[in-house]
C-alpha positions as CSV (number, residue, x, y, z in Angstrom):
1,M,90.5,112.7,44.3
2,S,91.5,115.8,46.4
3,T,92.9,115.4,49.9
4,V,89.7,116.8,51.4
5,Q,87.5,114.2,49.7
6,E,90.1,111.5,50.5
7,A,89.9,112.5,54.2
8,V,86.1,112.5,54.2
9,S,86.0,109.0,52.6
10,N,88.5,107.6,55.1
11,P,87.9,108.7,58.7
12,F,91.2,107.3,59.8
13,A,93.0,109.8,57.6
14,L,91.4,112.5,59.8
15,M,93.6,111.3,62.6
16,M,96.8,111.8,60.6
17,D,96.3,115.5,60.0
18,P,94.3,117.0,62.9
19,D,95.6,120.6,62.1
20,A,93.8,120.4,58.8
21,I,90.6,119.3,60.5
22,F,90.8,122.2,63.0
23,A,91.4,124.6,60.2
24,A,88.4,123.3,58.3
25,L,86.3,123.7,61.5
26,A,87.4,127.3,61.8
27,R,86.5,128.0,58.2
28,S,83.1,126.4,58.4
29,E,80.1,128.8,58.0
30,R,77.5,126.2,58.9
31,L,79.1,124.9,62.1
32,P,78.4,127.9,64.3
33,R,74.8,127.9,63.3
34,L,74.2,124.4,64.7
35,H,72.0,124.3,67.8
36,S,73.8,122.5,70.6
37,R,73.0,121.6,74.2
38,I,75.6,120.6,76.8
39,C,74.6,117.4,78.6
40,R,76.2,116.6,81.9
41,P,75.2,113.0,82.9
42,L,76.4,113.5,86.4
43,D,74.0,116.3,87.1
44,K,71.3,115.8,89.6
45,A,68.1,114.4,88.3
46,P,65.1,116.8,88.3
47,A,62.9,116.7,91.3
48,A,60.0,114.2,91.1
49,R,56.8,115.7,90.0
50,A,53.6,115.1,92.1
51,D,51.8,113.4,89.2
52,V,54.6,110.9,88.7
53,V,54.7,110.1,92.4
54,E,50.9,109.5,92.4
55,S,51.0,107.3,89.4
56,A,53.9,105.3,90.9
57,A,51.9,104.8,94.1
58,F,48.9,103.7,92.0
59,D,51.1,101.2,90.1
60,E,52.4,99.7,93.4
61,A,48.8,99.4,94.7
62,V,47.7,97.6,91.6
63,D,50.7,95.3,91.6
64,A,50.0,94.4,95.3
65,V,46.5,93.1,94.5
66,D,46.4,89.3,94.2
67,E,45.0,88.2,90.8
68,P,42.5,85.4,90.9
69,E,43.5,82.2,89.1
70,F,41.0,80.8,86.5
């Protein structure tokens, strides 16, 4: 088994030779073609849309109604 196959089959081996991993990343042809998106969880939430606010108000009104007991 080659060292590359050995490293792939044992993820802990990747930690032992990070320079080889960085070199493999630099040689990769497929990696730059991947679509990526940067997510920042501490960003502000998007502004509430009017339809969401209306449906939330409707939900609260429905929840406030007493249900008859049978």
